[in-house]
SEKOL-872910 format. One record per residue: residue number from 1; x, y, z of N, C-alpha, C in turn. Coordinates in nm, 3 decimals, decimal comma. Layout:
BEGIN
PT  pos      n_X      n_Y      n_Z     ca_X     ca_Y     ca_Z      c_X      c_Y      c_Z
PT  NUM        X        Y        Z        X        Y        Z        X        Y        Z
...
! end
This chain:
BEGIN
PT  pos      n_X      n_Y      n_Z     ca_X     ca_Y     ca_Z      c_X      c_Y      c_Z
PT    1    1,142   -0,738   -1,870    1,070   -0,860   -1,897    0,924   -0,825   -1,922
PT    2    0,869   -0,875   -2,029    0,730   -0,848   -2,065    0,649   -0,976   -2,053
PT    3    0,537   -0,966   -1,982    0,446   -1,080   -1,972    0,372   -1,098   -2,103
PT    4    0,336   -1,222   -2,136    0,248   -1,241   -2,252    0,118   -1,163   -2,229
PT    5    0,064   -1,104   -2,334   -0,056   -1,021   -2,323   -0,168   -1,093   -2,248
PT    6   -0,178   -1,225   -2,266   -0,286   -1,300   -2,201   -0,270   -1,305   -2,049
PT    7   -0,149   -1,278   -1,997   -0,125   -1,282   -1,853   -0,125   -1,143   -1,788
PT    8   -0,115   -1,039   -1,869   -0,106   -0,903   -1,816   -0,242   -0,853   -1,772
PT    9   -0,248   -0,801   -1,650   -0,368   -0,733   -1,601   -0,342   -0,584   -1,588
PT   10   -0,218   -0,548   -1,571   -0,183   -0,409   -1,543   -0,195   -0,319   -1,664
PT   11   -0,188   -0,191   -1,634   -0,192   -0,089   -1,738   -0,048   -0,047   -1,771
PT   12   -0,024   -0,019   -1,899    0,104    0,036   -1,937    0,106    0,184   -1,901
PT   13    0,228    0,239   -1,894    0,245    0,379   -1,858    0,154    0,470   -1,939
PT   14    0,146    0,445   -2,069    0,068    0,531   -2,159   -0,083    0,525   -2,130
PT   15   -0,126    0,424   -2,057   -0,269    0,407   -2,025   -0,309    0,470   -1,892
PT   16   -0,211    0,522   -1,819   -0,237    0,578   -1,687   -0,238    0,730   -1,698
PT   17   -0,348    0,791   -1,658   -0,362    0,936   -1,671   -0,388    1,000   -1,535
PT   18   -0,335    1,120   -1,513   -0,367    1,192   -1,390   -0,519    1,205   -1,373
PT   19   -0,563    1,193   -1,249   -0,705    1,201   -1,218   -0,773    1,065   -1,210
PT   20   -0,706    0,963   -1,259   -0,764    0,828   -1,254   -0,761    0,776   -1,111
PT   21   -0,863    0,700   -1,072   -0,874    0,646   -0,936   -0,886    0,494   -0,940
PT   22   -0,832    0,432   -0,835   -0,840    0,288   -0,817   -0,873    0,260   -0,670
PT   23   -0,954    0,159   -0,646   -0,986    0,118   -0,509   -0,956   -0,030   -0,495
PT   24   -0,898   -0,066   -0,382   -0,858   -0,204   -0,358   -0,971   -0,282   -0,290
PT   25   -0,958   -0,413   -0,290   -1,044   -0,491   -0,201   -1,003   -0,464   -0,056
PT   26   -1,080   -0,513    0,037   -1,051   -0,495    0,180   -0,974   -0,615    0,234
PT   27   -0,911   -0,594    0,350   -0,838   -0,700    0,419   -0,842   -0,673    0,568
PT   28   -0,871   -0,778    0,646   -0,876   -0,765    0,791   -0,739   -0,794    0,850
PT   29   -0,695   -0,706    0,941   -0,566   -0,722    1,009   -0,587   -0,817    1,127
PT   30   -0,506   -0,921    1,134   -0,521   -1,024    1,236   -0,407   -1,021    1,337
PT   31   -0,429   -1,089    1,447   -0,323   -1,106    1,546   -0,204   -1,179    1,483
PT   32   -0,233   -1,277    1,399   -0,125   -1,351    1,332   -0,040   -1,258    1,245
PT   33   -0,104   -1,161    1,179   -0,028   -1,063    1,099    0,072   -0,988    1,187
PT   34    0,025   -0,943    1,302    0,109   -0,864    1,392    0,226   -0,946    1,446
PT   35    0,197   -1,069    1,488    0,304   -1,155    1,543    0,404   -1,190    1,434
PT   36    0,356   -1,223    1,313    0,447   -1,256    1,203    0,534   -1,135    1,168
PT   37    0,474   -1,016    1,164    0,551   -0,896    1,132    0,655   -0,868    1,240
PT   38    0,618   -0,887    1,365    0,714   -0,867    1,475    0,834   -0,960    1,455
PT   39    0,806   -1,085    1,420    0,914   -1,181    1,398    1,001   -1,146    1,279
PT   40    0,940   -1,100    1,172    1,016   -1,066    1,052    1,095   -0,937    1,070
PT   41    1,038   -0,839    1,139    1,104   -0,710    1,152    1,192   -0,700    1,276
PT   42    1,165   -0,785    1,374    1,237   -0,774    1,501    1,177   -0,671    1,595
PT   43    1,064   -0,612    1,557    0,999   -0,510    1,639    0,895   -0,577    1,729
PT   44    0,938   -0,610    1,849    0,851   -0,673    1,947    0,803   -0,573    2,052
PT   45    0,790   -0,447    2,013    0,743   -0,344    2,105    0,615   -0,395    2,172
PT   46    0,605   -0,376    2,303    0,493   -0,430    2,379    0,357   -0,374    2,337
PT   47    0,353   -0,255    2,278    0,228   -0,198    2,232    0,165   -0,283    2,121
PT   48    0,250   -0,365    2,056    0,203   -0,454    1,950    0,182   -0,597    1,998
PT   49    0,263   -0,642    2,094    0,270   -0,785    2,123    0,223   -0,827    2,261
PT   50    0,195   -0,735    2,350    0,157   -0,771    2,488    0,020   -0,709    2,520
PT   51   -0,083   -0,793    2,522   -0,220   -0,744    2,541   -0,237   -0,675    2,676
PT   52   -0,178   -0,730    2,783   -0,194   -0,669    2,916   -0,126   -0,532    2,920
PT   53   -0,006   -0,522    2,866    0,065   -0,395    2,862   -0,013   -0,294    2,778
PT   54   -0,055   -0,334    2,659   -0,124   -0,243    2,567   -0,257   -0,195    2,625
PT   55   -0,321   -0,278    2,706   -0,450   -0,239    2,767   -0,433   -0,117    2,857
PT   56   -0,314   -0,098    2,912   -0,286    0,016    2,999   -0,237    0,139    2,923
PT   57   -0,217    0,124    2,793   -0,163    0,232    2,711   -0,270    0,325    2,656
PT   58   -0,229    0,417    2,572   -0,320    0,521    2,522   -0,434    0,468    2,434
PT   59   -0,417    0,350    2,373   -0,520    0,297    2,284   -0,606    0,190    2,350
PT   60   -0,563    0,142    2,468   -0,641    0,043    2,541   -0,635   -0,097    2,485
PT   61   -0,558   -0,117    2,383   -0,543   -0,249    2,321   -0,421   -0,248    2,230
PT   62   -0,382   -0,366    2,183   -0,269   -0,375    2,091   -0,301   -0,305    1,959
PT   63   -0,198   -0,247    1,899   -0,212   -0,183    1,769   -0,118   -0,251    1,670
PT   64   -0,157   -0,250    1,545   -0,071   -0,302    1,439    0,047   -0,207    1,420
PT   65    0,160   -0,263    1,384    0,277   -0,182    1,349    0,239   -0,091    1,232
PT   66    0,282    0,033    1,239    0,256    0,123    1,127    0,314    0,071    0,997
PT   67    0,435    0,014    1,004    0,498   -0,037    0,882    0,431   -0,165    0,833
PT   68    0,367   -0,240    0,923    0,286   -0,354    0,879    0,170   -0,305    0,794
PT   69    0,102   -0,202    0,840   -0,012   -0,149    0,765    0,035   -0,091    0,631
PT   70    0,150   -0,026    0,630    0,207    0,023    0,505    0,234   -0,095    0,410
PT   71    0,285   -0,204    0,462    0,310   -0,323    0,380    0,180   -0,382    0,326
PT   72    0,079   -0,387    0,411   -0,051   -0,435    0,367   -0,105   -0,344    0,257
PT   73   -0,087   -0,213    0,274   -0,132   -0,117    0,172   -0,064   -0,143    0,039
PT   74    0,063   -0,177    0,042    0,136   -0,209   -0,081    0,073   -0,330   -0,150
PT   75    0,042   -0,432   -0,073   -0,022   -0,550   -0,130   -0,160   -0,520   -0,184
PT   76   -0,237   -0,441   -0,108   -0,372   -0,405   -0,155   -0,365   -0,320   -0,282
PT   77   -0,266   -0,230   -0,290   -0,249   -0,150   -0,411   -0,224   -0,240   -0,531
PT   78   -0,144   -0,343   -0,512   -0,117   -0,437   -0,620   -0,245   -0,511   -0,659
PT   79   -0,328   -0,542   -0,561   -0,452   -0,615   -0,589   -0,553   -0,534   -0,670
PT   80   -0,533   -0,403   -0,683   -0,622   -0,326   -0,770   -0,608   -0,372   -0,915
PT   81   -0,492   -0,429   -0,947   -0,467   -0,484   -1,079   -0,400   -0,390   -1,177
PT   82   -0,404   -0,259   -1,153   -0,356   -0,167   -1,256   -0,205   -0,174   -1,277
PT   83   -0,130   -0,228   -1,179    0,014   -0,236   -1,198    0,065   -0,380   -1,206
PT   84   -0,025   -0,474   -1,207    0,016   -0,615   -1,209    0,076   -0,652   -1,344
PT   85    0,203   -0,686   -1,343    0,272   -0,724   -1,465    0,331   -0,608   -1,542
PT   86    0,307   -0,484   -1,497    0,362   -0,368   -1,568    0,447   -0,278   -1,479
PT   87    0,439   -0,293   -1,348    0,522   -0,209   -1,260    0,666   -0,257   -1,270
PT   88    0,757   -0,163   -1,287    0,899   -0,195   -1,295    0,966   -0,187   -1,158
PT   89    0,926   -0,088   -1,079    0,987   -0,069   -0,947    0,904    0,031   -0,867
PT   90    0,914    0,017   -0,738    0,860    0,117   -0,647    0,975    0,215   -0,627
PT   91    0,959    0,338   -0,671    1,071    0,433   -0,673    1,090    0,506   -0,541
PT   92    0,979    0,555   -0,481    0,996    0,631   -0,358    0,865    0,644   -0,283
PT   93    0,881    0,682   -0,158    0,771    0,730   -0,076    0,807    0,874   -0,045
PT   94    0,732    0,967   -0,099    0,768    1,107   -0,080    0,721    1,158    0,055
PT   95    0,614    1,103    0,103    0,567    1,136    0,237    0,473    1,025    0,280
PT   96    0,462    1,006    0,409    0,370    0,906    0,462    0,331    0,948    0,602
PT   97    0,201    0,950    0,628    0,150    0,989    0,759    0,072    0,873    0,820
PT   98    0,098    0,849    0,947    0,026    0,749    1,025   -0,074    0,827    1,109
PT   99   -0,200    0,833    1,067   -0,295    0,927    1,126   -0,384    0,867    1,234
PT  100   -0,411    0,737    1,229   -0,494    0,671    1,330   -0,440    0,530    1,352
PT  101   -0,460    0,475    1,471   -0,415    0,338    1,495   -0,501    0,237    1,420
PT  102   -0,440    0,124    1,390   -0,511    0,009    1,332   -0,504   -0,103    1,436
PT  103   -0,620   -0,157    1,469   -0,630   -0,258    1,572   -0,652   -0,396    1,512
PT  104   -0,626   -0,499    1,591   -0,659   -0,635    1,551   -0,808   -0,640    1,521
PT  105   -0,843   -0,693    1,405   -0,982   -0,702    1,364   -1,029   -0,588    1,275
PT  106   -0,948   -0,481    1,263   -0,984   -0,373    1,170   -0,969   -0,422    1,027
PT  107   -1,054   -0,372    0,942   -1,050   -0,406    0,799   -1,010   -0,282    0,723
PT  108   -0,904   -0,295    0,644   -0,850   -0,180    0,571   -0,862   -0,201    0,421
PT  109   -0,864   -0,089    0,350   -0,863   -0,087    0,204   -0,783    0,035    0,161
PT  110   -0,750    0,041    0,033   -0,669    0,151   -0,019   -0,742    0,219   -0,133
PT  111   -0,747    0,351   -0,128   -0,795    0,432   -0,239   -0,673    0,502   -0,298
PT  112   -0,663    0,498   -0,430   -0,546    0,551   -0,499   -0,592    0,651   -0,605
PT  113   -0,524    0,765   -0,609   -0,547    0,864   -0,715   -0,415    0,889   -0,786
PT  114   -0,417    0,889   -0,918   -0,299    0,923   -0,997   -0,286    1,074   -0,998
PT  115   -0,173    1,124   -0,948   -0,149    1,268   -0,941   -0,083    1,322   -1,067
PT  116    0,022    1,254   -1,112    0,094    1,300   -1,230    0,175    1,185   -1,289
PT  117    0,214    1,203   -1,414    0,297    1,105   -1,482    0,411    1,177   -1,552
PT  118    0,524    1,106   -1,566    0,640    1,164   -1,633    0,709    1,052   -1,712
PT  119    0,715    1,066   -1,842    0,781    0,966   -1,926    0,929    0,958   -1,893
PT  120    0,982    0,837   -1,890    1,124    0,813   -1,868    1,168    0,705   -1,968
PT  121    1,178    0,744   -2,095    1,205    0,646   -2,200    1,331    0,564   -2,179
PT  122    1,435    0,623   -2,120    1,559    0,548   -2,100    1,539    0,430   -2,004
PT  123    1,433    0,435   -1,922    1,402    0,325   -1,831    1,295    0,231   -1,886
PT  124    1,246    0,263   -2,005    1,146    0,178   -2,067    1,006    0,199   -2,013
PT  125    0,982    0,318   -1,957    0,849    0,345   -1,902    0,838    0,486   -1,853
PT  126    0,773    0,500   -1,739    0,756    0,633   -1,684    0,725    0,630   -1,537
PT  127    0,741    0,746   -1,475    0,715    0,763   -1,332    0,569    0,802   -1,313
PT  128    0,502    0,733   -1,222    0,363    0,763   -1,189    0,358    0,801   -1,042
PT  129    0,311    0,923   -1,014    0,297    0,972   -0,876    0,156    0,940   -0,829
PT  130    0,146    0,874   -0,714    0,018    0,829   -0,661   -0,009    0,892   -0,525
PT  131   -0,134    0,927   -0,501   -0,182    0,966   -0,369   -0,258    0,846   -0,315
PT  132   -0,215    0,796   -0,199   -0,280    0,679   -0,139   -0,344    0,716   -0,007
PT  133   -0,457    0,656    0,017   -0,527    0,669    0,144   -0,565    0,529    0,189
PT  134   -0,520    0,493    0,309   -0,559    0,366    0,370   -0,675    0,397    0,463
PT  135   -0,787    0,330    0,440   -0,908    0,356    0,518   -0,948    0,232    0,598
PT  136   -1,004    0,255    0,717   -1,054    0,144    0,797   -1,200    0,117    0,761
PT  137   -1,262    0,025    0,835   -1,399   -0,016    0,805   -1,501    0,097    0,826
PT  138   -1,466    0,202    0,898   -1,555    0,317    0,914   -1,530    0,424    0,806
PT  139   -1,436    0,396    0,717   -1,403    0,493    0,614   -1,309    0,603    0,662
PT  140   -1,251    0,585    0,781   -1,156    0,683    0,835   -1,018    0,658    0,775
PT  141   -0,948    0,766    0,743   -0,811    0,754    0,692   -0,720    0,720    0,809
PT  142   -0,649    0,607    0,798   -0,556    0,565    0,903   -0,411    0,590    0,863
PT  143   -0,385    0,593    0,734   -0,254    0,628    0,680   -0,276    0,693    0,545
PT  144   -0,181    0,777    0,507   -0,194    0,842    0,376   -0,057    0,891    0,331
PT  145   -0,044    0,912    0,202    0,081    0,965    0,152    0,092    0,957    0,002
PT  146    0,217    0,981   -0,044    0,248    0,981   -0,188    0,356    0,879   -0,217
PT  147    0,332    0,803   -0,321    0,430    0,705   -0,369    0,463    0,737   -0,514
PT  148    0,584    0,702   -0,552    0,623    0,707   -0,693    0,656    0,566   -0,739
PT  149    0,596    0,525   -0,851    0,625    0,393   -0,907    0,668    0,410   -1,053
PT  150    0,756    0,322   -1,098    0,795    0,318   -1,238    0,713    0,212   -1,308
PT  151    0,648    0,251   -1,417    0,559    0,161   -1,490    0,609    0,145   -1,632
PT  152    0,606    0,021   -1,678    0,653   -0,015   -1,810    0,573    0,051   -1,921
PT  153    0,644    0,092   -2,027    0,578    0,143   -2,147    0,524    0,026   -2,231
PT  154    0,427    0,057   -2,313    0,371   -0,042   -2,405    0,482   -0,087   -2,501
PT  155    0,499   -0,220   -2,516    0,599   -0,267   -2,612    0,565   -0,223   -2,753
PT  156    0,667   -0,196   -2,831    0,644   -0,152   -2,970    0,630   -0,270   -3,063
! end
């Protein structure tokens, strides 16, 4: 499915080159995010949902679910605009590291670097390998890894 040109913000596969960088807007992680994610995922681990319990733990407070932050990173990556209306599918996560905790009130953003591209004409586009870094408000990397996305080719 191709969006009308007037609605497309994303880049076609042919417009994405290795070495290109994108930065997302920021987003603050809230208590509501954590509770909603616990309800949706079924992960009510006390380190996320019980302030008194978490205060006695290694971080001294509740932490966001790692997969919640990964989900937020996915949304922030989309907000960069480069794949809006042109991404065909998220193909894989080749690696992902959870390097620092994210707390209620932390503000995160995503920095993305294009590592490589591979044309896949039979799929109508190509594979784009991305290096992602999720950073907190101090600029510390809290999560990082590699994603592969399929991006639509320019219509002929």
